[in-house]
C-alpha positions, 0 to 999 in steps of 0.5 A, spaced: 147 874 790 151 871 795 147 865 796 143 865 790 147 859 787 145 855 793 138 857 792 138 855 785 141 848 786 136 847 791 130 848 787 133 844 781 134 838 786 127 839 788 124 839 781 129 833 779 126 829 785 119 831 783 120 829 776 123 822 778 117 821 783 113 822 777 116 817 772 117 812 778 109 812 779 108 812 771 113 806 771 109 802 776 102 804 774 104 802 766 107 796 769 101 794 773 096 796 767 101 791 762 100 785 767 093 786 769 091 786 762 086 781 760 087 777 754 082 778 749 079 773 744 084 776 739 090 774 742 094 778 737 091 784 739 093 783 746 100 781 744 100 788 740 097 792 746 102 789 751 108 790 746 106 798 746 105 798 753 112 795 754 115 800 749 112 806 754 115 803 760 122 802 756 121 810 754 119 812 762 125 808 764 130 812 759 127 818 762 128 816 769 135 814 768 136 821 765 133 824 770 137 821 775 143 823 771 141 830 771 140 830 779 147 827 780 150 833 776 146 838 780 148 835 786 156 835 784 155 843 783 160 846 789 156 852 790 161 855 794 166 855 789 168 862 785 169 861 777 173 865 773 170 862 767 164 860 764 163 853 766 159 847 769 156 851 776 158 858 774 153 863 775 154 868 769 151 875 769 150 878 762 147 885 760 141 880 757 140 876 763 143 871 768 145 864 766 146 858 771 150 853 767 148 846 770 142 842 767 138 845 761 131 847 764 130 854 761 127 860 765 127 859 773 124 865 778 128 865 784 127 871 789 123 875 784 129 874 779 129 870 773 135 866 771 136 862 765 138 855 767 142 852 761 147 846 760 154 847 758 152 843 752 147 847 749 148 852 744 148 858 748 152 854 753 157 852 748 158 860 746 160 862 753 164 856 755 171 858 757 169 866 757 171 871 762 168 877 765 168 883 760 168 878 754 163 878 749 159 872 745 154 872 740 148 867 740 143 867 734 145 874 732 145 877 739 151 880 742 152 878 750 157 882 754 159 878 761 159 883 767 160 878 772 162 870 773 161 867 780 
């Protein structure tokens, strides 16, 4: 697993940049839609429609802000750093699977292996936070044994 942390981070960066690009396009098209909407004879209806569109734009903007924050978190991971405990940037091998702690996106397949990409703040991330090799933790009634941490 020499360079796997780098491969995972590269894939996460790619995913986040795609998400950012999609959200930016949604904001642009929704803004254009709001700005080019023809005022109908029913003025109140038009204003209600514009308000709903603005709410959508605000929602996309919040999602975009979060996507940038997640991208920044991934970019801060030092792939060369070896970890002794489960923390941000750790690759944790357990008897039930391999986990990478960064942003929570779920299962990711890289080089024919499955990795669970989790946040340190997620329930399972919190359960393993600060633990070391050969320690165990329980999550949803299932016992996990930590085999290795990088």
